[in-house]
BALOBA-1460 file (C-alpha; in Angstrom, 3 decimals):
// residues 277
<rec num="1" residu="x" x="31.059" y="-20.782" z="78.689"/>
<rec num="2" residu="x" x="28.310" y="-19.856" z="81.161"/>
<rec num="3" residu="x" x="24.920" y="-20.849" z="79.774"/>
<rec num="4" residu="x" x="21.377" y="-19.759" z="80.585"/>
<rec num="5" residu="x" x="21.200" y="-21.084" z="84.184"/>
<rec num="6" residu="x" x="24.604" y="-19.644" z="85.108"/>
<rec num="7" residu="x" x="23.817" y="-16.258" z="83.572"/>
<rec num="8" residu="x" x="20.378" y="-16.245" z="85.238"/>
<rec num="9" residu="x" x="21.974" y="-17.020" z="88.607"/>
<rec num="10" residu="x" x="24.528" y="-14.220" z="88.251"/>
<rec num="11" residu="x" x="21.912" y="-11.711" z="87.062"/>
<rec num="12" residu="x" x="19.528" y="-12.530" z="89.923"/>
<rec num="13" residu="x" x="22.320" y="-12.298" z="92.481"/>
<rec num="14" residu="x" x="23.576" y="-8.983" z="91.177"/>
<rec num="15" residu="x" x="20.040" y="-7.571" z="91.016"/>
<rec num="16" residu="x" x="19.360" y="-8.476" z="94.649"/>
<rec num="17" residu="x" x="22.513" y="-6.664" z="95.740"/>
<rec num="18" residu="x" x="22.605" y="-3.500" z="93.645"/>
<rec num="19" residu="x" x="19.209" y="-2.579" z="92.165"/>
<rec num="20" residu="x" x="18.098" y="0.934" z="93.062"/>
<rec num="21" residu="x" x="21.662" y="2.160" z="93.501"/>
<rec num="22" residu="x" x="23.340" y="4.933" z="91.547"/>
<rec num="23" residu="x" x="26.631" y="4.460" z="89.709"/>
<rec num="24" residu="x" x="28.996" y="7.089" z="91.126"/>
<rec num="25" residu="x" x="32.037" y="6.377" z="88.964"/>
<rec num="26" residu="x" x="33.355" y="3.896" z="86.409"/>
<rec num="27" residu="x" x="36.865" y="2.580" z="85.778"/>
<rec num="28" residu="x" x="37.764" y="0.473" z="82.743"/>
<rec num="29" residu="x" x="40.942" y="-1.305" z="81.720"/>
<rec num="30" residu="x" x="40.585" y="-0.071" z="78.104"/>
<rec num="31" residu="x" x="41.517" y="-3.536" z="76.793"/>
<rec num="32" residu="x" x="40.017" y="-3.448" z="73.289"/>
<rec num="33" residu="x" x="38.802" y="-7.061" z="73.160"/>
<rec num="34" residu="x" x="36.512" y="-6.531" z="76.132"/>
<rec num="35" residu="x" x="34.496" y="-3.571" z="74.870"/>
<rec num="36" residu="x" x="31.886" y="-3.605" z="72.101"/>
<rec num="37" residu="x" x="31.096" y="0.005" z="72.981"/>
<rec num="38" residu="x" x="34.028" y="2.338" z="73.505"/>
<rec num="39" residu="x" x="35.220" y="2.674" z="77.108"/>
<rec num="40" residu="x" x="34.444" y="6.399" z="76.909"/>
<rec num="41" residu="x" x="30.825" y="5.699" z="75.907"/>
<rec num="42" residu="x" x="30.488" y="3.165" z="78.707"/>
<rec num="43" residu="x" x="31.821" y="5.597" z="81.300"/>
<rec num="44" residu="x" x="29.611" y="8.423" z="80.019"/>
<rec num="45" residu="x" x="26.449" y="6.303" z="79.905"/>
<rec num="46" residu="x" x="26.893" y="4.607" z="83.276"/>
<rec num="47" residu="x" x="28.172" y="7.428" z="85.460"/>
<rec num="48" residu="x" x="25.267" y="9.002" z="87.342"/>
<rec num="49" residu="x" x="22.728" y="6.413" z="86.156"/>
<rec num="50" residu="x" x="20.427" y="4.531" z="88.515"/>
<rec num="51" residu="x" x="20.281" y="0.736" z="88.299"/>
<rec num="52" residu="x" x="16.614" y="-0.219" z="87.950"/>
<rec num="53" residu="x" x="16.900" y="-3.910" z="87.159"/>
<rec num="54" residu="x" x="19.458" y="-6.595" z="86.402"/>
<rec num="55" residu="x" x="18.134" y="-9.530" z="84.378"/>
<rec num="56" residu="x" x="19.043" y="-12.086" z="81.754"/>
<rec num="57" residu="x" x="18.240" y="-12.135" z="78.044"/>
<rec num="58" residu="x" x="19.660" y="-15.264" z="76.420"/>
<rec num="59" residu="x" x="23.267" y="-15.492" z="77.606"/>
<rec num="60" residu="x" x="23.525" y="-11.730" z="78.180"/>
<rec num="61" residu="x" x="23.187" y="-9.933" z="81.511"/>
<rec num="62" residu="x" x="21.143" y="-6.763" z="80.951"/>
<rec num="63" residu="x" x="21.280" y="-3.848" z="83.387"/>
<rec num="64" residu="x" x="18.353" y="-1.458" z="82.898"/>
<rec num="65" residu="x" x="19.339" y="2.119" z="83.712"/>
<rec num="66" residu="x" x="17.581" y="5.412" z="84.324"/>
<rec num="67" residu="x" x="19.935" y="8.211" z="83.443"/>
<rec num="68" residu="x" x="20.326" y="11.401" z="85.448"/>
<rec num="69" residu="x" x="18.645" y="14.718" z="84.745"/>
<rec num="70" residu="x" x="21.920" y="16.017" z="83.359"/>
<rec num="71" residu="x" x="21.925" y="13.088" z="80.919"/>
<rec num="72" residu="x" x="18.432" y="13.903" z="79.703"/>
<rec num="73" residu="x" x="16.782" y="11.093" z="81.701"/>
<rec num="74" residu="x" x="16.921" y="8.787" z="78.697"/>
<rec num="75" residu="x" x="16.696" y="5.114" z="79.498"/>
<rec num="76" residu="x" x="19.743" y="3.009" z="78.695"/>
<rec num="77" residu="x" x="21.028" y="-0.524" z="79.091"/>
<rec num="78" residu="x" x="24.396" y="-1.949" z="80.079"/>
<rec num="79" residu="x" x="25.012" y="-5.317" z="78.423"/>
<rec num="80" residu="x" x="27.428" y="-7.846" z="79.888"/>
<rec num="81" residu="x" x="28.335" y="-11.065" z="78.070"/>
<rec num="82" residu="x" x="30.478" y="-13.303" z="80.248"/>
<rec num="83" residu="x" x="32.192" y="-15.107" z="77.364"/>
<rec num="84" residu="x" x="34.249" y="-18.120" z="78.465"/>
<rec num="85" residu="x" x="35.630" y="-16.983" z="81.821"/>
<rec num="86" residu="x" x="33.847" y="-13.731" z="82.683"/>
<rec num="87" residu="x" x="32.703" y="-12.992" z="86.227"/>
<rec num="88" residu="x" x="30.451" y="-10.219" z="87.504"/>
<rec num="89" residu="x" x="31.131" y="-9.748" z="91.207"/>
<rec num="90" residu="x" x="29.661" y="-7.458" z="93.873"/>
<rec num="91" residu="x" x="32.503" y="-6.570" z="96.253"/>
<rec num="92" residu="x" x="33.445" y="-4.164" z="99.010"/>
<rec num="93" residu="x" x="36.218" y="-1.671" z="98.181"/>
<rec num="94" residu="x" x="38.628" y="-3.355" z="100.589"/>
<rec num="95" residu="x" x="38.325" y="-6.711" z="98.791"/>
<rec num="96" residu="x" x="41.503" y="-7.287" z="96.759"/>
<rec num="97" residu="x" x="40.933" y="-6.578" z="93.086"/>
<rec num="98" residu="x" x="41.413" y="-9.804" z="91.087"/>
<rec num="99" residu="x" x="43.817" y="-9.994" z="88.188"/>
<rec num="100" residu="x" x="42.155" y="-9.480" z="84.808"/>
<rec num="101" residu="x" x="39.583" y="-6.999" z="86.180"/>
<rec num="102" residu="x" x="38.378" y="-4.895" z="83.255"/>
<rec num="103" residu="x" x="35.643" y="-2.713" z="84.756"/>
<rec num="104" residu="x" x="34.760" y="-1.416" z="88.218"/>
<rec num="105" residu="x" x="31.501" y="0.424" z="88.892"/>
<rec num="106" residu="x" x="31.512" y="2.279" z="92.223"/>
<rec num="107" residu="x" x="27.971" y="2.419" z="93.619"/>
<rec num="108" residu="x" x="26.140" y="4.797" z="95.943"/>
<rec num="109" residu="x" x="26.175" y="2.123" z="98.682"/>
<rec num="110" residu="x" x="29.967" y="2.142" z="98.606"/>
<rec num="111" residu="x" x="30.120" y="-1.339" z="97.077"/>
<rec num="112" residu="x" x="31.663" y="-2.100" z="93.698"/>
<rec num="113" residu="x" x="30.444" y="-4.106" z="90.725"/>
<rec num="114" residu="x" x="33.483" y="-5.694" z="89.078"/>
<rec num="115" residu="x" x="33.817" y="-7.425" z="85.718"/>
<rec num="116" residu="x" x="36.674" y="-9.930" z="85.695"/>
<rec num="117" residu="x" x="37.655" y="-11.923" z="82.608"/>
<rec num="118" residu="x" x="40.961" y="-13.760" z="82.289"/>
<rec num="119" residu="x" x="40.596" y="-14.826" z="78.662"/>
<rec num="120" residu="x" x="38.823" y="-11.650" z="77.480"/>
<rec num="121" residu="x" x="36.122" y="-13.350" z="75.432"/>
<rec num="122" residu="x" x="33.486" y="-11.439" z="77.414"/>
<rec num="123" residu="x" x="32.008" y="-8.223" z="76.056"/>
<rec num="124" residu="x" x="30.691" y="-4.994" z="77.622"/>
<rec num="125" residu="x" x="28.498" y="-2.506" z="75.789"/>
<rec num="126" residu="x" x="25.847" y="0.163" z="76.330"/>
<rec num="127" residu="x" x="22.822" y="1.154" z="74.314"/>
<rec num="128" residu="x" x="20.022" y="3.682" z="74.609"/>
<rec num="129" residu="x" x="16.559" y="2.192" z="75.001"/>
<rec num="130" residu="x" x="14.075" y="5.002" z="74.580"/>
<rec num="131" residu="x" x="11.151" y="2.708" z="73.671"/>
<rec num="132" residu="x" x="10.381" y="-0.927" z="74.563"/>
<rec num="133" residu="x" x="11.135" y="-1.912" z="70.970"/>
<rec num="134" residu="x" x="14.660" y="-0.546" z="71.308"/>
<rec num="135" residu="x" x="15.516" y="-2.637" z="74.359"/>
<rec num="136" residu="x" x="17.813" y="-5.603" z="73.936"/>
<rec num="137" residu="x" x="15.725" y="-8.665" z="73.065"/>
<rec num="138" residu="x" x="18.372" y="-11.250" z="72.175"/>
<rec num="139" residu="x" x="18.750" y="-13.199" z="68.942"/>
<rec num="140" residu="x" x="16.171" y="-15.971" z="69.451"/>
<rec num="141" residu="x" x="13.249" y="-17.241" z="71.511"/>
<rec num="142" residu="x" x="13.367" y="-17.594" z="75.291"/>
<rec num="143" residu="x" x="13.662" y="-21.320" z="76.178"/>
<rec num="144" residu="x" x="11.951" y="-21.043" z="79.568"/>
<rec num="145" residu="x" x="8.779" y="-19.433" z="78.241"/>
<rec num="146" residu="x" x="8.404" y="-20.507" z="74.601"/>
<rec num="147" residu="x" x="5.021" y="-22.104" z="73.903"/>
<rec num="148" residu="x" x="4.962" y="-25.712" z="72.740"/>
<rec num="149" residu="x" x="3.603" y="-24.924" z="69.272"/>
<rec num="150" residu="x" x="6.253" y="-22.256" z="68.725"/>
<rec num="151" residu="x" x="8.932" y="-24.662" z="69.943"/>
<rec num="152" residu="x" x="7.817" y="-27.369" z="67.507"/>
<rec num="153" residu="x" x="7.720" y="-24.866" z="64.638"/>
<rec num="154" residu="x" x="11.381" y="-23.933" z="65.215"/>
<rec num="155" residu="x" x="12.555" y="-27.332" z="63.993"/>
<rec num="156" residu="x" x="10.139" y="-27.916" z="61.132"/>
<rec num="157" residu="x" x="12.022" y="-28.963" z="58.009"/>
<rec num="158" residu="x" x="15.469" y="-28.520" z="59.533"/>
<rec num="159" residu="x" x="18.069" y="-31.016" z="58.312"/>
<rec num="160" residu="x" x="20.651" y="-30.253" z="60.991"/>
<rec num="161" residu="x" x="21.110" y="-32.578" z="63.989"/>
<rec num="162" residu="x" x="18.825" y="-31.681" z="66.869"/>
<rec num="163" residu="x" x="21.860" y="-30.993" z="69.077"/>
<rec num="164" residu="x" x="23.128" y="-28.377" z="66.602"/>
<rec num="165" residu="x" x="19.642" y="-26.874" z="66.299"/>
<rec num="166" residu="x" x="19.376" y="-26.492" z="70.068"/>
<rec num="167" residu="x" x="22.691" y="-24.604" z="70.071"/>
<rec num="168" residu="x" x="21.539" y="-22.235" z="67.303"/>
<rec num="169" residu="x" x="21.107" y="-18.991" z="69.240"/>
<rec num="170" residu="x" x="18.899" y="-17.498" z="66.524"/>
<rec num="171" residu="x" x="16.360" y="-20.220" z="67.351"/>
<rec num="172" residu="x" x="16.658" y="-20.507" z="71.136"/>
<rec num="173" residu="x" x="18.974" y="-18.104" z="72.894"/>
<rec num="174" residu="x" x="20.723" y="-19.233" z="76.032"/>
<rec num="175" residu="x" x="20.937" y="-22.999" z="75.497"/>
<rec num="176" residu="x" x="24.528" y="-24.256" z="75.391"/>
<rec num="177" residu="x" x="26.395" y="-27.543" z="75.303"/>
<rec num="178" residu="x" x="25.643" y="-28.717" z="78.839"/>
<rec num="179" residu="x" x="21.893" y="-28.204" z="78.792"/>
<rec num="180" residu="x" x="21.402" y="-29.396" z="75.226"/>
<rec num="181" residu="x" x="23.028" y="-32.728" z="76.164"/>
<rec num="182" residu="x" x="21.114" y="-33.032" z="79.425"/>
<rec num="183" residu="x" x="17.747" y="-32.110" z="77.902"/>
<rec num="184" residu="x" x="18.146" y="-34.580" z="75.039"/>
<rec num="185" residu="x" x="18.953" y="-37.295" z="77.571"/>
<rec num="186" residu="x" x="15.844" y="-36.587" z="79.633"/>
<rec num="187" residu="x" x="13.747" y="-36.535" z="76.446"/>
<rec num="188" residu="x" x="15.242" y="-39.854" z="75.293"/>
<rec num="189" residu="x" x="16.439" y="-38.411" z="71.954"/>
<rec num="190" residu="x" x="19.822" y="-39.027" z="70.337"/>
<rec num="191" residu="x" x="21.650" y="-35.759" z="69.616"/>
<rec num="192" residu="x" x="22.581" y="-36.870" z="66.083"/>
<rec num="193" residu="x" x="19.007" y="-37.195" z="64.808"/>
<rec num="194" residu="x" x="17.800" y="-34.655" z="62.256"/>
<rec num="195" residu="x" x="15.687" y="-31.987" z="63.903"/>
<rec num="196" residu="x" x="13.116" y="-31.955" z="61.115"/>
<rec num="197" residu="x" x="12.469" y="-35.693" z="61.421"/>
<rec num="198" residu="x" x="11.531" y="-35.691" z="65.089"/>
<rec num="199" residu="x" x="7.910" y="-36.521" z="65.779"/>
<rec num="200" residu="x" x="5.515" y="-34.194" z="67.532"/>
<rec num="201" residu="x" x="5.606" y="-36.502" z="70.570"/>
<rec num="202" residu="x" x="9.407" y="-36.365" z="70.685"/>
<rec num="203" residu="x" x="9.489" y="-32.577" z="70.393"/>
<rec num="204" residu="x" x="6.835" y="-32.336" z="73.097"/>
<rec num="205" residu="x" x="9.070" y="-34.406" z="75.399"/>
<rec num="206" residu="x" x="12.081" y="-32.270" z="74.499"/>
<rec num="207" residu="x" x="10.188" y="-29.038" z="75.195"/>
<rec num="208" residu="x" x="9.228" y="-30.273" z="78.667"/>
<rec num="209" residu="x" x="12.701" y="-31.696" z="79.362"/>
<rec num="210" residu="x" x="14.470" y="-28.480" z="78.368"/>
<rec num="211" residu="x" x="12.331" y="-26.335" z="80.653"/>
<rec num="212" residu="x" x="12.675" y="-28.815" z="83.539"/>
<rec num="213" residu="x" x="16.464" y="-29.131" z="83.210"/>
<rec num="214" residu="x" x="17.011" y="-25.374" z="82.933"/>
<rec num="215" residu="x" x="14.740" y="-24.638" z="85.901"/>
<rec num="216" residu="x" x="16.455" y="-27.254" z="88.069"/>
<rec num="217" residu="x" x="19.889" y="-25.931" z="87.105"/>
<rec num="218" residu="x" x="18.861" y="-22.385" z="88.050"/>
<rec num="219" residu="x" x="17.578" y="-23.687" z="91.396"/>
<rec num="220" residu="x" x="20.992" y="-25.277" z="92.070"/>
<rec num="221" residu="x" x="22.976" y="-22.210" z="91.018"/>
<rec num="222" residu="x" x="24.140" y="-23.513" z="87.632"/>
<rec num="223" residu="x" x="26.983" y="-25.853" z="86.704"/>
<rec num="224" residu="x" x="30.544" y="-25.103" z="87.777"/>
<rec num="225" residu="x" x="32.623" y="-27.173" z="85.364"/>
<rec num="226" residu="x" x="35.315" y="-24.540" z="84.733"/>
<rec num="227" residu="x" x="35.583" y="-20.942" z="85.976"/>
<rec num="228" residu="x" x="31.920" y="-20.129" z="86.661"/>
<rec num="229" residu="x" x="30.931" y="-18.586" z="90.013"/>
<rec num="230" residu="x" x="27.934" y="-16.468" z="91.029"/>
<rec num="231" residu="x" x="27.873" y="-12.804" z="92.107"/>
<rec num="232" residu="x" x="29.407" y="-13.719" z="95.478"/>
<rec num="233" residu="x" x="32.113" y="-15.907" z="93.957"/>
<rec num="234" residu="x" x="30.303" y="-19.148" z="94.922"/>
<rec num="235" residu="x" x="30.261" y="-22.202" z="92.647"/>
<rec num="236" residu="x" x="27.068" y="-23.878" z="91.435"/>
<rec num="237" residu="x" x="25.965" y="-27.471" z="92.150"/>
<rec num="238" residu="x" x="24.087" y="-28.723" z="89.080"/>
<rec num="239" residu="x" x="27.215" y="-30.453" z="87.751"/>
<rec num="240" residu="x" x="26.637" y="-33.041" z="90.483"/>
<rec num="241" residu="x" x="23.355" y="-33.934" z="88.739"/>
<rec num="242" residu="x" x="24.639" y="-34.282" z="85.167"/>
<rec num="243" residu="x" x="23.485" y="-37.529" z="83.559"/>
<rec num="244" residu="x" x="25.601" y="-37.397" z="80.400"/>
<rec num="245" residu="x" x="27.541" y="-34.164" z="79.982"/>
<rec num="246" residu="x" x="31.306" y="-34.741" z="80.400"/>
<rec num="247" residu="x" x="30.699" y="-38.290" z="81.704"/>
<rec num="248" residu="x" x="32.346" y="-40.110" z="78.782"/>
<rec num="249" residu="x" x="32.806" y="-43.807" z="79.572"/>
<rec num="250" residu="x" x="31.037" y="-43.616" z="82.903"/>
<rec num="251" residu="x" x="27.914" y="-45.744" z="83.453"/>
<rec num="252" residu="x" x="24.549" y="-44.209" z="82.650"/>
<rec num="253" residu="x" x="22.774" y="-43.341" z="85.891"/>
<rec num="254" residu="x" x="19.633" y="-45.072" z="84.556"/>
<rec num="255" residu="x" x="20.751" y="-48.211" z="82.686"/>
<rec num="256" residu="x" x="24.489" y="-48.557" z="83.308"/>
<rec num="257" residu="x" x="25.537" y="-48.282" z="79.644"/>
<rec num="258" residu="x" x="28.830" y="-46.351" z="79.248"/>
<rec num="259" residu="x" x="28.184" y="-42.775" z="78.148"/>
<rec num="260" residu="x" x="29.364" y="-42.147" z="74.581"/>
<rec num="261" residu="x" x="31.049" y="-39.003" z="73.278"/>
<rec num="262" residu="x" x="30.773" y="-37.838" z="69.671"/>
<rec num="263" residu="x" x="31.239" y="-34.516" z="67.910"/>
<rec num="264" residu="x" x="28.122" y="-32.808" z="66.534"/>
<rec num="265" residu="x" x="28.465" y="-29.483" z="64.773"/>
<rec num="266" residu="x" x="31.986" y="-29.127" z="66.108"/>
<rec num="267" residu="x" x="30.882" y="-29.558" z="69.725"/>
<rec num="268" residu="x" x="31.558" y="-32.400" z="72.138"/>
<rec num="269" residu="x" x="28.313" y="-34.277" z="72.635"/>
<rec num="270" residu="x" x="27.462" y="-36.908" z="75.237"/>
<rec num="271" residu="x" x="24.618" y="-39.417" z="75.254"/>
<rec num="272" residu="x" x="23.485" y="-42.881" z="76.306"/>
<rec num="273" residu="x" x="23.160" y="-45.320" z="73.406"/>
<rec num="274" residu="x" x="20.499" y="-47.291" z="75.308"/>
<rec num="275" residu="x" x="18.297" y="-44.567" z="76.824"/>
<rec num="276" residu="x" x="18.370" y="-42.259" z="73.800"/>
<rec num="277" residu="x" x="16.877" y="-43.392" z="70.497"/>
């Protein structure tokens, strides 16, 4: 599943290509699994709206819209969750339409914004956002900007493993399996340790490591370990820099110890038994 860096990369790429354009028409596949809002509501909300901004909140791509005069000029948002295999692509009309395309937005530039999702775990929805408080804010705190004291407070008294706590979207939205493993490695913390028992020094290291790993992954376009590609269909490169994730049995890049795989909270988890305590 695309995580924060992948979603950020897609959102930034789409924004650069389509912000300021008007949505002329909308086609949907009407496949029920794909739509949290009804296809009719999506078509009605999007058609005629201007795209002001495309950005990320957690693992969700948020398209801020200004609606037309005929629509009452109410602000709205188009929410895109990529799920496991979702892709949001900016294409020209003559580009062949991929299989499993579930939405096509035709833009005033003549280009198309296409949502493609083979496994249909992605979700599309719309919502009105008349006031700032009504805009989509996500379920948890933003990992890239959370203050250290707020970060430490998230884990106070928690008995769950720190790996599971990092994946709890109500605490930190956007962090997934890859970046939890990589951040814990860089902080020198075993993923199985109880979150509430970590020292202030350890949580301070983890806070810094998480921000550094996420920022570096965004810089490299995310990790392409399955189906992920950016808005142009290009794969990311951060997977070449993984220290532990999906490297079971391979030597640690720091000490040479074989990377170990365990299951924490139902998720595959990778770590170095020497570098992480």
